[in-house]
N, C-alpha and C positions, 0 to 999 in steps of 0.2 A: 366677359370677353366675347365680342361678336365678330365672326368671320364674314367678310363680304362674300356675296354670291359669286363674284368673279374668282376670288381666291379658293372658294370651296369647289367650284367647278374644276379649276386647275388641279386641286388636291385629289379630286376623284379620278381625274385622268391619270395622274401620276401613280396613285396607289393601285389602280387597275393594271397598269403596265408592269409595276413591280410584282404584283401577285401572279400575273400571267408568266412572267419570267421565272419566278420561283417554282411554279407548278411544272413548267417545262423542264427545269433542271431536276426536279424530283422524279419525273417520269423517266428521264435519261439516266439518273444516278442510282435509282433503287431497283433491285431485282424483284421479279415477281415471286421468287422463292421466299422472299422475306414477308410477303403478304400483299394484299391489294394496294395499289398505288395510292399514296396520300392525296387528299383533296385540300384545296387552298381557298379560303374565303377572305374578304377584306371589308373594311368599313372606314368612313371618316367620322370622327366624333361630332355629334350634334351640338349646337349651341347650348341646349338645355343640359346635356350630359356634362359639358365643360363647366357650366355654372354650378351644377350640383357637386361636381368633384371639388371645385375651388371652395365652395361653402363648407363642405364636409371637412376639408383640410383646415380651414380657418377656425372651425370649432375647437380644434386641438391647439392651434397657434394663430391668434388673430393677426399677427404681424407678417404671416407667411406670404411670400410672393410666389404663387404656385405656377410652376411650369407644367404644361400638359404633355407628358412624355408619351402618351398614347393617342395623340390626335389622329395620326395615321395608325391603323391597326390591321395586322395580318394574322390569320390563324392557320397553321399547318396541322392537319388532322391525319394521324397515322392509324393503321388498322389495329395496332397493339403496342404494348410498351417496348417490345424488343426492337422496334424500328426507330426509337427516339434518338439513339446515338447517331445512326446514319443520317437522320433528318437534320440533326444539329450540324453535322459536317457539311451537308449541302447548303444550309443557311450561311455557314461561314464563307463558303466559296461565293455564294450569291451576293452577300453583303459587300464582300471585297470588290467584286465586279462592278457594283453600283456606286462604290465610293462611300458606303455607309460605315460609320465608326461605332462599334459596340461600346457602350458606356456602362452597362450594368446587365447582370444576369442573375436571375432568382429562380432557384429550383423549388417549386411548390408541388412537384409531382411526387416526390418521395413521401412527403407527410401530408400534403394537402393544404390549400390556402383557405380563404374565406368559405365557410359552409362545406369544406372538404373538397372543393373543386381542385383537380390536379392538373397542373400544366407547368411548363418551363417558360419563363418570361424573359425576353431579351429586349433591352432598350437600345435604340440606335440614335445617334446624332445625325442630322441630315447633311448631305454634301453641300459644298460651298455655293452651288448654283441654286440652292433653296433658301437664300438669305432672308427673303420676306417671311418665310415660315419660322426659321431659326430665331429671328429677332423677336418674334412673338412668344418664344419659349415652347414651340411645338416640336414634337419628336415622333419617332416611329417605335411602336412596340410590336414584336412578333411573339406569338404564343405557339408553343408546340404541345400538342396533346393527342389523345386517342379518340376513336369514334365513341367509345363508351363514356369517356369523360366529357365529350362534347354533348352527349345526351344529358349528362348531369348538369352541365352548364345551362342548357336550355330550360330544364326543369327548375333549377335553382333560381334562375332569373325571374321566371314567372311567379314562383312561390314567394320569393323575397318581396316582390312588388306587392303582392296581396297581404303578406305578413306584416309589412310596415303599416298597413292601414288598420290591421286588427290587433296590433301589439302582441303578435305571436312569434316574433323574430327568433328568440332564443330556442323555442321549442322546434320551430321549423329548421333552424340551423343544425340542431342535434340530429334530426332525422336525415337531413341531407348529408351529414358527415357519415352516418351509418351506410347510406346509399353509396357514397363514394368508396367506402372501404369494400363493400360487396362488389362493386364494379371493378375495383382495382384487383381483387382476387381473380375475377374472370379474365381481366387483361393479362395477368401473369400466366394463367392456364393457356390462353391462346398463344402467348409468346413461346411457351414451352413446346406446344404442339408444332409450331412452325420451325422452331430450333431443332426438334427431333427429326422432322421431315428433311430439313437441309442436311442434317448429319448423315441420314441414310443415303441421300442422293450423292453426297461427296464420297461415300465409301465404295461406290461402283467405279 
């Protein structure tokens, strides 16, 4: 599947606007007492990444007609686990405002997904005025994670790329899972600290 330069340019404009809107709502909707304000990043999936995803899916089922649920991608990064619920509430309001329809939600934060990376994944169908993208089976995925798990994501992406070349994938995956567990423990500690501070503040 090849996306024309014109479509890709339009996609980048749209996703940039969506991400800015989500970041604005996050700044307005989250209290500083919960922790540093989340950051928002975005990307449009490259043709190579699309091809690689389709080929990987067809190894499991050669007849599969693969939709690209994450052609548009947004990542909302919170300072700790305790902010995840508030972030999800903001995403709910944001998606409703944009006319995005949630079609799937997968919680990989509780137990970790591939290589232990922890995030909540939400898939959205595009609104009716995005017909050219919807007809190609393209959708939006929003990931919600923490700063520490974002670090894990950056490390795991680099290590998996190298591991595939040297056939060390299983060994690397095990080490990354242990790293994720350690980072998750720190995430919980940070969440408890902010919760304790908020509790003291509300008692006055």
